[in-house]
N, C-alpha and C positions, 0 to 999 in steps of 0.2 A: 379365650384361654390358650389356644394354640398361637404360636408365634408366626405361623405360616398362613398365607392367604389361600383361599380355595375358590374354585368356581371361576377362575380367570380363563376366558376362552382362548387367550393367546399363550397358554401354558406351554404348548408344544412348539412355539416359535423359537427359532434359533437365537434370537436376541434375548429372549427371556431365559433360555437355557444357559446362554453365556453369562448373563447377569447372575443367575443362581450359582454358577460355578465360581465366578469371581468372588461372590459374597461368601461362599463356603470356604474358599481358599483364604480369604481375608480373616475369617474366624480362626483358621489353622495358624496363620501368621501371628495373630494376636496371642494365641495360646503359646506358640513357640517363639515368642519375640526375643528370647535370649539369644537364640542362634542368629537372628537378624542383627541384633546389637553387636554381637561378637564379630560377625562378618563385616559390619560397617567400621568397627574399630580397627580391625586388621587392614582393611582396604585403605582407611585414612592414614594408618601408619606407613603403609607401602607408598601411598601417594606423597606423604610428607618426605619420606626418604628420597624418593625420586626428585622431588622439587628441590631438595637441598643439594643432591649430588649431580643433578643434570647440568650440562654445559649451557651457559647463557648465550643466546643468539641475539645479535643486535642488527637493526635494519636502518639503512639510510636511503632516502628517496630524493629524487630530483624531477623537475618538470621541464620538458623541452617543447617549445612552440615551433611548429613546422608549417610553413606556408609555401605554396607553389606559385611561381610567377604567372602561370596560365590559369590559376584559380582565383587570384586576388580580385579580379573584376567580374567574377561569375556569381556574385551573391544575389542577383536579381532572379536567377533561375534556381531556386533552392533545391528542387528535386534532383536536377542534374548535378548540381554542386555536391549534394549529399552523397550520391552514389560514387562520384569521382573521389570525394574526400575519404570515404570509407575504404575504397580500394587502395589509395595511396598510403593512408595511415597503416593499413594492414601490411603493406609492403615494407614500410619503414620499421614496423615492429619486428618483422622477420629479419630485416637487415641487422638490427641491433643484436638479435640473438643468433646471428649467423656465425659459423666457425671462423670466417675470415676476420670479422671484427673482434670476436672474443679471443682468438689466438693472438691477434695483435696486442690486445689489452694485456694478456698474460705475459707476453714478451716484454712489454714496457713497464710492468709493475716492478718496483724495487723489491729487494729480498725481504724487507721487514713487512711488506704487504702481502706476502705469500703464505701467511699462517694457515689459511684455509686449504692450501694445496700441498701441505707438507707430505702427506701420505699418498699423494696421487702422482702417477708417472707423468713426466713432462709432456709427453705426446697427448695426454688426455686432459691437460689443463683447461683447454677451451670448453670441453664437454662438462668438466666440473664447474666452471663458471656459469655455464648455461643452466645448470640445475639450481643455482643460487640467484640468478638474475631473473627479474620479472619486468616485462615491458608491456604496458597496457594503455589503450586509448579508448575514450568514449566515442560513440558515433556522432555526437553533437558538438565536438570540439576538435581543435587542431593541436591539442596538447597530449604528448606521450608521457605517461608516468613511468619513470625508471627507478627500480629499487634493487638493493642487494643485501643479502643476509650474511653476516660474518660473526666470528667469535670475538671480534674486537670492534668497538664502535668507531674508532678512528680509521681502521682499515676499511670498514664499510663505506665511509665517506670518500676515502681515496679511490676505491675501486669504482664507485659511481661517477666520480669526476673523470677518471680515466676512460670509462666507457663512453661518456658523453663526448669527450674530446676526440676519441678515436672515431666515433660515428660521424662527427662533423667533418673530420679530415677525409673520411671515406666519401662523403657526399661531394666535397670540393674536388677530390681527385677524380671521381667519376665524371663530374661535369666538365672539368678541364680536359680529361682524356677524350671525351666525345667531341668537343670542339676542336681539340688539337689534331685529331685524325683528319677532319675536313680541312683544317688549315694547311696541313702538309700537302694534301692532294692539290688544293687550289694553288698553293705556292709553286709546286712543281709544274703545274700547267701554265701558270703565269710566266715562269722562266722560259718554257718552251715557246709560248706565244711571243715573248720579247725577242727571242732569237729570230723567229720568222719575220717579225715586224722590222727588225734591223736589216735583214737581208732584202726585204721588199723595198724598204726606203732607199737602200743603195741602188737597187735596180731603177727605182723611180728617178733618183737624182741623175743617174747615168742617162736615162732616156730623155729627161728634160734637157740635159746638156747637149744631146745629139739632135733633139727635135725641138729646140728652143722656139723656132718660128711657129710651131703648131700650138704651143702652150701660151702664145701671147693673148689669145682670146679664150680664157678658161670658162667664161660665163656664157659662152655661145650655146644656144639650145641644140641638143642633139636630136636629129630627126631620123637618123638611120635606125630602122626597126631591129636590125641585128645587134646594134650597140645597146639599144634599149633592153633587149632580151638578156644580153650579157650582164648589164647592170642589175636587172631584176633577179637573175639567178645568183648574182654576187650577194645581194641583200638577203635573199632567202637562205643561201648557204651560210652566211654569217650568223643568222638567227638560229639555224639548226645546230651549227657547231657550238654556239654558246649554250644551248639547252643540253647538248650531248655532254659537254665538259662538266656542267653542273650535276647532271645525273651520274656521271662516272664518279665524281667526288662523293656524292651522297651514297652510292652503292658501296664504295670502299669504306666509308665511315660506318655504314650499317654492318657490313661483314666484320669489320674490326670490333665493333661493339658486341656482336654476337659471340665472337671468339673469346672476348674478354669477359663475357657474362654480364655486361653492363645493361643499363636500362634503355630500351629503344623508344620509350615514350617521348623523350626530348627530340627525336628526329622526325616524329610524325608531322609536326607543323611544317618542317622544311620540305618533306615529301609532298604534303598536301598543297603547299604553295607552288611547287614545281609541276606536279601532275594534275592539280586541280582537286579541290575538296570533294566535289561530287564524284569524281572517278575513284578516289580513295575510299570514300564511304561505300560506294556500290561494290567495290572489290572486296570489302570486308563484310558484306551481307546486310547492309542497311537498306537496300532496295531502291528502285528508281524514284519512289515518292519523295525521298529526301532531296534529290536533285531538283525535282519539279517544285517542291516547296520553296527552295532557295531561289529558283528562277522567278517564282511569283513575287517574292520579297524584293528582288532586284528590279523587276518590272514596275512594281508599285512605287519603289523609291525613285526611279527615273521619271515616272509620271508626276510625282509630287514635286520633283525638282523643276520640271517644265512648268508646272502650275505656279511655283514660286517665282520663276523668271517672268512669267506673264504678269503676275500681280506686282512685281517690282517696277514695272513700267507705269503702273497706275497709282501706286501708293508708296509711302515712305516706309522705312524699316521699323518705325514705331507703331505703325497701324496694326490694329487687332488682327486683321486677316493675315498680314505678313507674319506677325508673331505666331499665330496658330499654324500657318503653313510651315514655318521654321521648326516649331515644336514637333509637328508630325514627321518632318524629314529626319529630325534627330531621333525620334522614337523608332522610325523604320531602320535607321542605321544601327541603333542599339539592338533591335531585334535580329537584324542580319548578323551582327557581330556575335551576339549570344547564341544564335543558331549554329554558327560555325564552331564556337567554343564548346557547345553542348555535344555536337556531333563528334568532335575530336576527343572530348572527355569520355564519351561512350566507347570510342575506339581505344582510348588509352586504358580504359578499365578492363579490356579483354586480357586474357591470359597471354603473356609474352610468348610462350612456347607454341601457342596456336597461331598468332598472327605474324611471327617473325619469318617463317618460310614464305608465307603469302606476300609479305612486304618485299622480300628479296626478289621473288618471282615477278612481281608487278614492276619493280624498278628495272630489272633485267629486260623484261619484255618491252617496256617503253624505250630503254636504251637501244635495244636491237632495232626497234622501229626508226629511231632517230639515225642510227648508223646506216640503215638501208636508205633512208631519206637523204642523208648527207651524201652517200655514194651516188645516188641518182642525180642530186643537184650538182655534185662535183662533175659528173660526167656531162650533164647539160651545160654547165658553166664552161668547161673546157671546150666543148664543141662550139658554143656561141663565141667564146673568146677567140678561138682559131678562125672562125668565120668572120668575126669583126676585124681581126688583124688582116685577113686576106682582103676584105672589102674596103675597110676604112684605113688600112695601113697604119701609119705611124700614130695617128690620132687615137685610133681604137686601142692600140697597145698602151699608149700613155694613159688614157682614161682607165683602162683595166688595171694598170699598176696603181693609179691613184685610188681606185675603189678597194683594191686589195689591201693597200696601206691603211686606208680608213677603216676597213673591216677589222684588220688586226689591231688597230689602235683602239677601236671601240671594245673589242673583246678583252683587250688588256685592261681597259678602264673598268669594265664590269668585274673582272677578277680582282682588281685592286680594291674595289668597293666591298666585295664579299669578304676579302681577307680583313679589311678594316672592321667590318661588322662582326666578324668572329673574334677579333682582338677585343672589341668592346664587350662582347658576350663573355669572354674569358675573364675579363676584369670585373664584370658584374656578377649577379647571382640569379639563377633560375629557381633555386630552392632556397628559401629563407629559413634557416634553422638557428635557434638560439636557446640557451638555457635561461629560463625565466624564474626558476625556483631552485636555488642552490641547496645541496644537501647539508645537513647540520649533524653534529655529533649528538646522538640520542643515547643517554646512559640507561634508559629504561628498556630492558630486554623484551623482545617479542615472543620469546620462548625460553623456558617454560613460563606460563602465566599462572598465577596463584588461583585465579577464578576457574580456569580450565582444569587444573589439577584437582581442585576441590570438587568440581562437578563430576569429573570422570571417576574420582575415587568413591564418591557417594553412589554414583550410578552402578559402578562395578560391584561395590559392596552390597548394594540392594539386590542386584541380579544374582550374585553368588549366594547371598543369604536366602533368597527365595528358592533357588535351586536346591540348596541344602535342606531347607524346610520341606520341600516337596519330597526329596529323597528319604529323609528321616520319617516323614509322615507316611510314606508308602511302605516302609519297612516295619513301622510300629503300628500294628493293626489292633489297637485296644484303646479303651477309655481309661484315663488315669484318675478321674474324679467325677463327682456329680456335675460340677461346673463344666468340666470338659464335655461331658455327655450332652448337657443342655446347649452348650455353645456350638458344638459340631452338628447336632441334629436339628437345632432350631425349634425344639418343642419344650414346653414346660414339663417338669417332673411333678406329677400330682401327688405322689406318695412314694415312700421307700419302705419296703417290707423286709424285715429281718428273716433269718432262718426260723421257721415256726417249730416250737418244741412239741406241739401236739401231733401225734401220729395216729393213724387209723383211718377208717372209712365210715361213710354215713355221716349223719349230722354230728356225731360225737367226734369226728375228725376235723370239724371246723373250729378254728382257733377262736373266732368271735363268739361261738356258742359254748365251747368247752371252757374257755377262760376269758370271759369278756372284759375283765379289768386289767389284763396284762398289757405290757408295753407293745407287744406285737399286735394285739387287737386294736390298739389306738391308731395304728397305721391305716386300718380299714376305715375307721371313723374319719381320719384326716382325708382319705380319698373321697368318702361320701360328702364331707363338708365342702371340699374343693369343687365337686360336681354341683352341689346345691347352690354355691355362690356364683355359678356361671351366669353370664348375662342371658343365656338362652334357656328355654324350657326343655329340660332333658328328661324324657320319659322312656325312650327306647335307646338302649345302649348295646353295643357289641364289644366284646372283649376278645382280643386276639394277641398273637405274638409273632415275631419274625420266623422263629424256628420251633420245632417240637422240644419239649423239656424245659421251657422257660417258666412254667408254673401258671399259665393263664387260667386253667381250670380251678386251681386253688384260690386264685384271686377273685374270680367271678362268684365262686360259691360263698366265700366269706363276705364279699360285698353285698350279695343278695340277702344274706342273713342279717347284715348290718342295716340294710334298708327295712327289712321286716321288723327289726327290733324297734324302729322308730314309729311303727304303726302303719307304715305304707304297705298296701297290698301288692305283693311282688310276685312276678312270674319269671322263672329262669328256664331258658330253652337251650337244650343241647343241640346246636346246629352243626356240630362236627360229625357229619354223617359218615365219615370215613374211619375215624378212630374216636369214638365217643367216650372220652375219659370221665366226664361228669356223670354220665349214665352209670358207668362202672362204679364210681365213687359212692353213688347213692343206692347201690345194690338194685338197680332197675334194668339190668341187662335183659331180663325176660319180659319186661313191660313193653307195651305199645307206646308210640310217641309221635315225634314230628313226621317221620316218613309215612306213618299211617294217615296222619292228617292231610298231608300233601297229596297222597294217592287217593284218598277217599273222595267220594262224590257227594257226601253229606254237606249240610250247611256248615260254615266255619264255626259258628257258635256251638252247634251240636257236637261237631267233631272235637273241638277244643275241650269242652266239658267232659267228653267221653274219655279222652286220653290224658288230660292233665291230672297230676297226682299231688296230694299234699306231702310235704317233706317231714312233717312232725314238728316244724317250727311255725309258730303262729304267723299268719299273714304271708307265708312263703309256699308257693306251689312250684312244681317242676314239670316241664314237658320233656320227657326223655327223648333219646334219639330214635328209638324204635328199631325195627329190623333195618339193617344197612342196605340201602338201594344200590343199584348198579349205575345210576345216573344222578348223583347228588347235585352236580352243578345245574342240571336242567331243572331239578325240583326247586332249588333255591332261587333260580331266575324266573320261576313261574309267577303268574299273577296270583295264584292261590296263596303263595307264601306272603306276598305283599298284603293280601287281604287278611291273612292270619295275624300279621304283626299289627295291622291297623285295628282289628277288632280287639286284640289282646291289650293294646294301649288304651282302649276305651273301658275295658273290663278291669284292668289293673292300674295301680298308680305307677309302677315301675315294671319295665320289661327288659330283662338282661339276657343277651344271647351269647352263648359260648360257640366260637367259630374256629375253624381249622387254621393252622399257621399260614402266614402270608406267603412265604417263599415256596410252600409246597403246592398250594392250589390257589385258584382265583375265587374261592367261595367267599372270602372276606370282602372282596370288592363288590360281589353281588349283594351280600347282606348289607354292606355299607350304604347302598342306595336307598334303603327303606328305614334307616334308623336316624336318630338325631345326632349321634356321635360315636366315635370309636376310641376305645382305650387300648393302648399297645403295651403289653407286658414285656419287659426286657430283663435279661439276666446277664449283666456285663461280665461276671466271672466265667460264664460259659460261652456266650456268643461273642463273635468278633465284630469289630466296628463296621466292616463292609457289609456283613450280613444284615445288621440292623438298619444301616442306611439304605440298602437295597429294598428291604421290606417296607420302610416308610415311603420311599419313592414310589413303590408300586401302588400303595394306597393313594398317595398324592396324585399320581397320574390318573387314577380311576375316580377322582373327585370325592373320595370318601372323607367325611369330616372328622379329622383326627383331633381329639380333645386334649390329649397329652399322654405322658408316659408314666408307667408304674415300674419302679425299679425293684425287682424281686431278689430275695435271698442276699441281702446286703451283708457283707462281712465287716462287722463293726471293728474287729481287732485290726484289720488291715486297711481301714478306710482312709487313713491319713496318707497312705502310700499308693493307693490305687486298688484295683480289684484283683491283681495277681494273674497267674497264668495256669495252664495245665489242663483246660477242659476241651477246647477245640470244637470240632463239628461231629463228634462221635455219636450224636443222638439221631437215630433213623426215624423215619415216619412212614407208615403205611406200606402198601404193596402195590402191585400193578393195577392202578386205578382204571375203571371204565371197562373191565372185561368181566363178563358175566360168569365165565367158567372159573375165574379166580375168586369171585365174591358171591358164592351162592347164598341166596337169601334164606339161610337155615340157621337154626339155633346153634348147631354144632360149629359152624364156621364162625359165628359171632362169639362163641365162648373162646375159641382158639385165639381170635384176634384180641380179645380183652385180657388174655392171660398176661400180656405185657403192658405194664403201666408206664406212666411218664417217669423217666429217669431210670428205668430198668433196661434189660437187654434190648438193644435197638433192632428195628427192622432194617431192611435194605434202604440205605439213604438215597433220597432223590434231591437233596438240596446242595450237594457239593458242586455239581456243574453249574448250577444257577448262581451260586454265591461267588465262586472264584472268577467267573466270566466277567464280573462287573467291578472287580476290585480296583483296577487301574482307572476306570472311568470315575468312580466316586471319590478317590483319594484327592484328586485335584479340586 
């Protein structure tokens, strides 16, 4: 009969509480769906207006393939290649979005392509372009996706093309600038060496003309140790000077690249070839193990080459052993090459700001060592040369000039080769960049999109509508109809009782007894029929209400008389031990009753027969309240009360219990544990929604089996428009409960308390704080 489930052990769980709150709010939304519909319509109209009036934004995209010369042979070592690729692609993305590139793009764009920058100061054009440009690259490819958003689809294509072109020019200029710096240094050094070579050649020619007889035997072996030392120091000095010149050129190129803000990664290979890969890697924190690993690879390669030469003497080149040995040598060479490339890739992946100072310091330190070594060798060379001249005379002088000329010639040849290599490098490419996907004119705007506008319009309308429903529902604390009451409370209405025309007390004041054939009496028969048609066997019922003055006593008195009229032996118990309205109505204020039974030590059967009284209606007996106790809750929670109800249900066909209001005491929850069901009487014209909801929730939390609702004092004239206003919470109930001095168990105090009936002058109210404290919680 009830629409709510009871006895669920997870009732107090937060998940279930949240579900109940959502379900309750859903019922509120269904009831006030007009607000939600209006909110959705307004939101959709606003969204439509925005979609019509919003400026269209068009996007053009291009794809650029970028490959590095040092990376194109590194695919065998996927892990090292992946880390190097990610670092380089991130660098290129930042270069595309850098102010230098975008400022250049803005300066090159024609006036008709500047429609997106009309209201932007010229000095901020680069930043405005950056906000519209997107450059992204996936970690698994070498393709950078470049896009630009514009108010004109043609302009978006033109800007993307200009950005790609400017980026390619920037890469080319950077590469040529790095190679050009080294080229200038080497060219200046070559000119200087050429002058020295010319001078020494003239001296040699002059010496040969003076000492022609000594140069007639140039192939004669030199046995003088001083001359040999001079020759040795000449060769060593030549090698050191060559290394020093190369390092000076590299240092100047590095410093020029740092000042220009260029990329130092292209100079790492040159530095590593000059200083040694192992030394460079150890200087940047890769540890001595890297050098040892490379030395092991070189040693193993030498061993395999020696083995291959030994096998070559025994077998031909097509022999399986020769083929296997050659493959092993090739594999070792590949490992050694990949090892160098991986180490340099790791070095190249470091932050340039971190390794640039260290790179300069390392080159300067090596250059300083070479300068010191050159000075020492020069000093020894001059000493040996002077000694040779003194000892060997003209021949030593001639040989020294010849070696000096040869040294300068060799050094000049080295510089010429390096300059030629740089020329080839400038004409080639270290970074391969190409547009592989050209942008096209897209007439379909990327903003605003109809699907997005529709989605956000519906979402905003839904949110605003729900907020308005919540606000209206919080301010409107009443029930507008029976359907509203059932929908919000979640319980069935068992019967609706009009204002009863019969007035008076005793059995003559019962509508079902005084006028059994009236429309008002039919409401009680409807209630009885609804209870009889229940799937459960209902013999013990408790009737209560959320607040005082709802008419629960009138309902239970007429319902019990209705059951008695059907021939069922019925007992009605006044368990409202604090304010016994039923006892007063039946003129039994002086009679003993329930409190006597619960305090008595006699048998339940004996005590019940002693204190139960007939009402004057056949088959209907009443157990009055009796003297009001000071501990009503303790008596109703006692085992004796449970035994009383159990015995009464065996003796009578129906046992109906009148209990105190829910929001005033916890007596109803105590009684609800020993009955088959509870009937809640509500009076919508008097009680507010939050009070009724709170009362039902209190019973629900105490696991009391609520059968349904009885709507009392229905205003038929105003039923089409709701129940009206004007009653509020002005009905007080009781006095300071639980204090013996306030409730003396005397007839005088009982008479005074009964002087006020339901609906008359109120006692001091105790329900206001309880009711108002939960209004916000239950509205949602």
